[in-house]
N, C-alpha and C positions, 0 to 999 in steps of 0.2 A: 502915788501915784494912781489915780482915780482905772477904774476899771475899763471904761472907752479908750482911755489914754493909752493904757497898757497893751489893749486888742490892736490898737493903731500903730504902737511899735515895734508889734511880733507880726503884725503885717505887714509893714513895710521891713523888715527886718529878712522875713523870707522872701521877699519878692525881689530882695537884691539878690538871693543866694539864687532863684531862678533865673536872672539876666545875666550871673556870672558863668557863663557855659562854659568859658576853662577851668571852673572850679569844680563843677557840675559832678559828684560821684567819688572826685578825687578825694576830699576832706570832707572831716564828719562836721555837720549842720547842726545850727543851732536851735536846738526845739521848742517849739510852742510850749509852752507849760498849762497843766490838764486847767488850770484854775483860768488862764487868760482867755478861755471864749467858751461859749454856752452853744454855740453852734457852729456846722462845719463851715470851713474857712473857703469852699470850694461850690460847695449845691446851698451852704446856707439853712441846713436841717438841724434842725434844736437834736443837743444830744439830750438821750432818755435814756429807762436804766436796761433798754432793749438795744439803743442805738449807741455803739461803742464809744468811744474815741481811740485814734489808730495817729499812727506819725509817719508821716515821710522820709524813709531814710537819706535821702538825698536832698530835698528843701526843708525838712525837719517842719512842716504846715501841720494843723492838727487837722486831721478829716474822718470823715463817718467811712464805715469798713466798703462801702462801695466806693467811694473816689479814689481810696487806698488800694484796689483789689489789686491793681497790675506789680507787675516783680522787673528787675534788671538788675543785672551783675553789678559792684561796686566797687571802685578800685580801692577804696579805706577800707574796705572788708574782705582784702584778698581777694575781691570777686567772688566773694558769697551773692548769689541769686536772694533780694533783699525786696521788702514793700517797701513799690514808690508812689506817686499819682500821675496822674494823664499825663498833667504838662511835662514832667521832668522824663516819662516816659518816651513822650517824642522826642524832645530835646537830646536822649541818650541814643537814642537809636536814629538820628539825624546823621545823613553821611559828614557833615562839616566836625561832627564830633571826633575828637581822638577816638582809634580804636584802642578798642576793650575784648578782653579774653572773655568771648562769647562763646556760648556752645550752640547758637541758633545757629539752623540751616541758613541763615541767610548769611552768617561770616563764613562761609564755610571757602568762601572765594579769595578774600582778603589773606585767610590764614594759610591757604597752600600761596600766594602769593610772598608773605613773609616768610614761612620754612624757604620758599624757595632761594627766595635773598639769602635766607642764614647757611643754608646747606653750601650757597655758591663763595658766600664769602669765607666758608669754616675750607671748601675748598683750594680756594687759593692761597689761604694762610698756608696748610699745609704744605701744599708745592713750594711754597718760597720756604718753608722751616727746613725741607729734604734738600732743595737745591742749596742754600745757604751752609747746612752741614754735612753735605757730599764729602767723602776724604779724599782731599788730594794728591795721597799717598797710598801703595798700596798697606792693605792690612796685615802685622807683622805674626798673628795668630795663626793666616793660613801659611806662613809660612815656614808653620813646624810638622814635622813628619806627620806621616796620614796613622801613622801608628799610634804618635803622642796623641797627637789630634782626638784620636777616636777614645783613647781610655779618658780625657778630660770633660767628651760629652758622654761618657757615663754617667757620670755626678750630675749631671742636668735631671730635669724632671722630665715625664715623656711631655706635655706639650711643646716645652725647649729643643724639644728634638726637631718637632713636627716643624716649626720655625725653622730650624736648623737646614732644614732639606729646603727649604725655597731659598736661603741666599745665594748660592752661588753653586755650579755644578760639582765644584771640588768637595765641598763642606758635602754635597747629597749624598755623594762618592764614603766620604769619609762613614755618615749615619749608615752608610749599609755594612760598615762593617766594627760598628757598636752593636749594640745587644736590641738596639730599638722594634729590629724586626722582630727579634724572639722573645721580647715582653709585650708587645703591641695583638691585642685582640680587634681582629674585622670584628664587627656584631650587624649580621644580615636579621631584621624582624618584619613582624608584618608584611610581607612578599607573597607574590602569585608567584606557581610555580615558572614562569618566562623571565619574570623580574628577578628570581635567584638566579634564574641559570645569567643570565647578563651580569649581574651584580658576580657570579662566581669568577665569571668570563676575564672579568677585568682584574681580578685581581688572583687570577691563576700563572699570571705571568710575573707578577713582583715577586718580594722575598720576605711577604708574610708567612709563619708558620704556624699562627692560631684563629681558627673559625669559629663563630659561635654563632647558631640559627636560633632564633625564637617565634616561636609563632608565624610557623614557614610552612607550607605544604612543601615537599620537597620532590624535587623531578630527578631523577639517578641516568645520566649522562656519562657514560665510561671514560668517555675522552676528556672531560672538564677533569673527573678526579684524577684520570692517570697523567694529568700535568704536575699535579700535586703530588704526587704516591710517594715521592721521598725527601719533599719537603715540610708537610707539615708534621707539625709536632702535638697538637692538640685540635680536639673534633667534640663541642655542644652542638646540643640538640637538646634544645627544652620547646615543650608541649608544640610540638612539630607533623604534624601528618605524613608519615612514612612506617611502610612495612618492615616485617622482618628481613624478605628478600633483599629490599633498598638498605638496609641499614648492613646486611652479611653482605652485599657487593661492595660496597665503598669498605669494609675491613679488610675485605681480601684484595683491596687497591691500594688502602694504606700501611707502607710497611714501615712506617719511623713512629707509629704514636705514640708517645709518650703521658697522653692525658685522652679521658672518653669520659662521653660526660653524655646519660639519656634520660632525661629529666620529665616526667610524664610522656612519655611515648607510650600511647595506650594500646596504639594499634602494634606495637613491637612485639610484646608479651602475649597480649588477649587474645591467641591461638594456642600458645603452649610449644609452639614449631622453632623456637628459634633457635640455631646451629644443632637442628635437628642431624642434619648430615653427616656423616663423618669424615666424609672430603672436605666437607665446608668450615669442621672444626680444625682436623688439620692445615687449612691455609689461613686460617683464623691464628690459632696457636701461635703460628710461623710469625705471623706479621704485628702480634703485640707478646712476643717474648720479652721487650722491652717497658711492656707498660706498667706506668708506678702507681698512675689516682686511677680511679675508677669509681664513676659516680652514678648511679642511680636510684635519685632521689623520686619521690610522689608514684612509683610506679605499684599502684594496688594491686594490679595483674601479676606480680612476679610472685613463681613460685622457688618449693626448694629444686627442682630439676633444673629451673631457665638459671637461676644461681651456681648449681654447682657445674654448668656447662661453661658459660662466662669464666666461672675463676678457676677452672682450667684452662681455659687459654691463658692465665694471666700469672707465671710460676712466678715473677717477683714484684710481686704487686706491694706498693708500702702505704697506701690510702685507700680502705675503702667507706665508699657513706651511703648509706640505705635510708635514708631518713624520710620518714612516712609512708614506709613499706608494707605498713598493717602485718607489722612480725606477731604471732600468734605462739601461745606459750603456755595452753590452759591445757588440764587434764582430759577434757574431754574430746578435745582436739586430735588427741595423740588415742588415745582410744579409738576412735572413729577410724586415723589413716592407720594407726600400727596394731593391731592385734594382737594380744599376748605374744600368742600362738605362733609370730611371725615375725622374722626378723625386719628392724628400723628401715623402711626403705625412704627414700626422697619422696616429697608429696608433688605431685603433679598439677596441683589446685591452689597450694597454699602455701604462704613462707613462713618455717618452724622455726623458735629459737636454736634446739639443738639441731637443726642441721647448717644452723648460721654457724654454731661454734663447732663444729665439726670441718666446716671452710675454715676459720680462724685457725682451728689448729692446722692444718693444711697450709696454709700463707703462715705460719708463727715466724718462722726464720727472718722474713723481709718485711713481712706487715708491722707499721710505727702507728698508722693512727688510723680510727675506726670511730664509726657514726650511726649512732642507732638511734637521733635524737624523733620526737613523735610518735613515737613506738610504745605500745602498753605493756609487749610481752617481754622485756627484759629483764633477763635473770641473771647478775652481775656473780654470783657465788658458785654457777654452774660454768661460765666464761674463766674465771679465775683457775679452772681445775685442768686449762688447757697447759700442756707443760712446753716451758722455753717461752711463754708470751713475754712480751717486752715493751708494753704499749708508750708510744712518747705523745699521742693527742687522745682524747677521749671525749666526746660529742656527746651528754647524755641529756640536752635541752629536752622538757616536756615528758620526761619517761617518768610516769606517777609509780611507777613499781618498783623503782630502784630501793631499796632499803641502806640504812646506814651498816651495817654489817657486811653486806655483799661488797657496796663501796669501801671498808677497808681493808677486805683481802685483795680487792683489784691494786690498790695502792701498796700494797704489802707484797707484790708480786710484781709489779714496776713499776723498779724504784727511779727512773729515769721520767716519767709521766712528765711531760712541760705543760698542756695543755689539757684545763679540765671543768668543763663547762655544765654546771649543775641549775642551769634555770630553770625554774616553775619543780624542781622535784622536793616534793615538798615531806615525803615523808621519810628525806635524806637527814632531815633536821628537828626531826618531831619528836626527840625524846628529849633525856633530862640534859640539863646546860654542860654537865660532867662531860655524858657523852659527846656534842660537841666539841668540846674544847679537846676532846682526845682526838674526835674527827679532825678538827684544822692541825693537831700537832703533827699527824701522820701525812699529811697533803705536802707535797715539794714541788708543785706545780710553780710554775714562773707564770700563766697567764690564768689566772683565776674567775668566773662569770657562776654569780650569786645573784641572779636579778630574778625578782618576784619569787620572793622568801619570806620565811617569818622564821629568823634565827635569834632565840634567845641563848644568854650569855655571847652577843657578838664582837664586844671587844674582843677576845681570843684570836680571833683572824692575823693577830700580830704573831701570832707564834708561827704562820707562812711567811718562810724569809723568802729575801732576793725577790719581790714582786716586780713584777714590768707590765701589767696590766690588770688590773680591777675593773668589772664590771658590777654593779651592785643598783641597778635600777628597781625602783617599786620597792626596795628594803624594806620590809614591815616588820623594824625594830625599833623600840625607844631612841628616842634622838640623844638621849646621855651613853648610851649605849654606842650611839656613831659616832660623836663627839670625840669616844673615850677609845674606840677602834682607832682612829686618827692620831691622839695619844703616842699612841703603844707601837702604832705600826713605823715601819723603818720605809719612809718613802725616797729615800736618795735612791734607789735602781728605779722607782715608777714613771713607766715612760706615758700611760693610758690611764687618764681614771674617768667612770661612765659613771655616772650617777642621777638621773631622771629622775624627778618625783621624790627628791630630795626632802625630807621631814626632820629639820633639828635646830636647835637654839641657833640665831645666826650670832649673837655675842659671841660663845662660847665658840660656837666654829670656827669665827674670824680671826681670834685668839688663837687657838691651835694651828692656824693656818699658818698667821705670821711666825709660829716658833720652830717649823718645821724645815726639813732643806728639802728643795721639788727641783733641784735643777734639771733634774734629767727629765721632767714632764713635759711634755710634748702637744697631747689631745685631753680637752677639757671638756666635757660634755655636763652641765648641770642643769637644762630643760623644763621645763614642768616642773620647778620647784615649790613648797609648801606656803601659801600665802606669805608668810614672815620669817622666810628660810634663805633664798636668796633675794638678796638686796643690795643696795649701792654700796653698803657698809663693806658685808664678805666680797662684793667686787672688789672694792679699793684692797682689800688684804689680797687676795687673788692675784693682781696685777702687780703688787708689792712683792711678793714670794714664790710665783711664777711667771719667771719674763723669759725663760726659753719655750714658753707654748708659740705652736705654730696654727694647734686647731681649738677653738674655742666657741661653746654653743651654748648661749642663756636663752634662748628660745622663750616664749609663753609665760615672762616673769615679769608681772606688772609693777613691779618696785624698782624695777633697774630702769634709769634715769639719766641724764646727762649730768648731776651732780657724780654716782660714782662711775660713767666714761670718762669724766673728765678730772676725775680726782678733787673735787669742790670740798671743802671743810667749812664746819657750823660757820667759823670766825667769815669767811667770804660768802657770806650766804644774805647779810644787810643789806645790797642793791634790791634784794627781792620783796620786801617788807614793804604790804599794800599802802602805810603812808607814806613814803620815799616815791611810788608810782605815781600816786595821786598829785606829789607836789611838783611831781616834774610832769607830768600833763596838763596842768595847770598852769607852767611856766613856756608848755607849751602849744599851750591856747586850746587843750587837746580838753573840751569840757565832755565827760561819760554821761549822756544823758540815753541814751538807746537801754533795749532791752539787755537783759544780764546774761543772754549766749552773745551780745555782741559787746559788751566791757570786759566779760571773759578774754575774749578773742582778742580785743585792744590790749587787755594785761598781758597778757602772754606774749603778743608780738613786740611789746614794748621791754618786756621783761629779757629776753632773749637778747635785742639787742644792746638791752645794759650791762648783761651778764659777755656778750662777743668785747663790748668796747674795754669793760673793768680786764678781761685777761686779757687782751692784746697791749693794754699798758704794762701791764705784768710780765709778759714776755708768753711765751710758747708753755704750757703744764707740764711740770714734771712729774706726773701723778696720771692714775686710773689707767686706762688702755693705753694711752702714747710714750710708755711704756714697755710695751709688748710690740716691740720692733720687728720680729720673726715672723709674724701672722700668716698663714695661709690661707687659712677659710676661716672664718666669720660670721655668726648669726647672731642675729639683733630682732626677731622676727618677732611682733606682737611685744614689744618692751614701748616703754613710756620715753624712748630717747629721740630726740630732733635733730634737726640741720644744727646744732651746736656743736653734736658729738662729733660731725661729719666734715665740719670747718675745721676744729682744730683739737678732736677727743683722742683721733686715729692718726696713727705715724706707722704704717707698713710696709714698705717698699716692694714687695713682693708677695701679699695680699691678690691672689687670684678669685678666692669664692666672696661673697656677701648676700646678706640674708637681710633685706630689711622686710621684710612686707609686714602688713597694717602698722606700719608705725603714722601715724595720722597726720604728723606734728612736720613731717619733715617736706624741705621747701627748695625751688628749683636752685635758688642758690646756692644753698650749703651743697646738695645733690653734686653739681660743676665742682663746688674747690673739691669736694670729695674724687670727686673724677679724674681731674689733672693731678692729684699727686700721687695717684693708685693705677698707670697707664697699665700697669701688667693684669687687670681685671677679666679672668675668661667669663665669670658666670654672674652674673646681677639678678637678685628677685626683688620689684619693687612693686609686686601684688598689694591692691586696695592701700595704694597711696596716691597724694594728692598732686600726683608728679603732671605736667603740661606738656603739650607738644613742644615747643621752648626749650624745654628744661628737659627733656630728653632725649631731644635732636644735641644738645649741646655738649650732654652728655654720652652719649653716644660718641662723639667729633674726637673725643680724649681717650677711648678704646679703644685701640683697631686691632687687641689682643679676643676681643670679646665674642665667644659664641653662643652665649646661653643665655637669654634674655626673657622673663617672664615679669606679664605687666597685666595679670589678671587682675578684673574688677578694678580697672583705674578709671574714674570715671570722667575726671578732664581729656583723658586722650583721645583723640575723635580719628578717622580715616586719612585726614589732609596730613598728620604726623607718621601715620602709617604709610602713607607713601613716601614718603620723605627717607623711611630707612634703610632701601634699600642703594641709595645713593650714600647714605652716612655709614653705612654696618654693612655691607656686603658678603664680611666676612660670618657671618651668624650665622650658626650650624640647628640651635633649639630654638623654637619662637613658640611663647604660649598666651594669647590676647584674649582668652576667653574671656566672657561677663562683660565685656569692654561697653558698655551702652552708647558710645556715640559715634564705635568701627563699627560700620556695615561689615555685613556678607562678603561682597563685593572686592573690598578694599583688601578681605584678608585676603582671596583667592588671588587680586592682583598681586600681593606680596608672594603667597605662596610660589607664584612665578619668577619674577623679578628676583627674587635673593636667591643667587646661584648655590651658594652650598648648603641651602636649607636641605636636611634632612629630618627634620621634626616638626609641625604645626600644630596646634590644638585654639582654636576657635570654639567653643561649645557654647552657645546662648548666643551669638549674634544674629542680628534681625538686617532683613537685604534692604538698601536704599527706600523700598517704596513702603519700610514699615512694616511687613510683617514678614514672620518665616517662612526659608522654603519651603517650597512646594514637596519634597522627602521628610521636613520634619510636621506637617501641618495636616491636621486628622483627614483620612477622606473623606469627602463629599457623603452624604448620607443617600443610601440608594433612594428608586422612587418607586412607592409603594405600588406592589402587585395588584395589574389590574384585578376585577374581579372576574370570575368563569364567566362565559356569555349563557344565557337562558336557556335552560332546555327546549326544546323544540317538545310542541307536541305530537 
């Protein structure tokens, strides 16, 4: 065919594409070859070295850059905004064209109308299902005696008990007799004094026994605290603005405290007068005579005298926590405060290790746990000299002064030590490999923390028998040592394993895991592993050998994909070959003539469709995450999983938390299928995913118990979808919509007012509907220049 004939044929074919308005943007056009024309098919401008050739992604015509400078979202490219010509732009934006998922402001009204119809249909369907499923006879379980039903409720999780409270009045009364109010902590944070008083008034007549205040300006009202004097068992104050007089007054009112926490309460200790009155100490000692746990973390102004005053009021204390209190053990400090010619007295300005050891000696009959983490003045050799010391829990995280000899002495004088935290205690394992082996032989703890350490001869950790909790995050040991440790370790009793930043040979580690007994393992954290460590092959080994997992964290492992989550073997990967994909595209008249990005997108979509069809023909998979039916928490953020995993790869009926942040190939259909099968979800993280308004609303309609939603940086979400949120999911308590480009600040504030149960919302980085940041985020206008002074008169 000659060149003019070829040009005419291409022109006729492209004009047919333009006239077919119903298929415009829905199907991939046939591109005019670059050699078919020497000039633009719109303006007839000749192509040169500077005037480059371009194609309209809608009709396929050959155009110059000026004639193809328009953009529009196209259906066959998953609504990706693509280059189009002016004619196609006019047709795609015309009212008669089928509605498209556009993010432009002109389509907001149609989006809101469609979402309103969708929400209404979901509400009608939900009402119909409730009507059909309404019980015709009385529930048999409600006929059980209250004491038996209360014992049954004690086996439920905290969130399940909250739901049971609202079933009926009888169940609400039964929940009151269970341990619900005993284990629940009411957390009040970031409120002013008036709001804090309002919240305390709300809970003072309830049965809750534990209160926690964070970043709150406390208001001392004796009548409010008096109503809770006998019921309150735990009081925790973190970063609160409260004086020593107010704390003293509260402690004089509360008579049955078992737990007291004063974390970073600067104003309580800075003056040094806390409990300085003898009368106050006598009353507080009477009320704190049964106190079991005392936490004084992050109090830099805590001194020897203050610690002695407080601990004298707690004669049966079992757990003392002094993390980050700047404990000193320097010779110069003792020389300054305790001259050699005087008897050693308590310092009124600093907290010293010798006085702390003296306090531990006074409490040694009852003391079972000590936390001195993040302190540099820790001397375990001096602590081991306390007669009768028998600790069950010792937290030494971040204590750089801990030596191996001092730790050995503590282990020998506390044979019942059950929990030992040595995170970042590098001097402890800085000796020879034989010394490390001797240290592991002395450790009898069931819970062992060895994060951010460099341990030579690490495989000798297998000498620690009966481990139930092992944490080895950021362990700087050879991969062969880690594999050897797992091979020798008795894992039958292991319940929790945390190995973030793991670096070990994947093949060797997987082979070892397959041969070990992990029947008791419930929690596994392998997030942020090395590049070729946590892969699909290792994940398949985990799913086979650890079927009782309830919590699994695989975040930030880019090698985790659908191959591992579904358990696809190499024999089943033939449909993914590029040649078969091209043949199938040719059979379906899909000619890949677009850009490289567009071709990859179409091939990826087709690959997933083929894989779904292949797996569904073979039946549901019996490998991968499908084997972990007891999962409660799952974190797949920053992995390469797609909607295929959500559709057929996960089958955990009691799943409560799922994190899919930055999973960029998640689609609405997969998310909806996942939500239908996991209706108990309470926490869903979808940050930086391509979820749309319709997909999110459809998903939330299936999750009646969802209380925490994170859609940070979701570019496809708009204000229309957020406005529909209050109708579909009014039970949401925590919401994060920060950096969503198409959600306005006004819509975020409207959602804050329309969600009745909302307690926390984050909407940083949102712009107002007028396209500018709110006034309180904008920089102040520049001041007018100061006028010059008037001229001096003669």
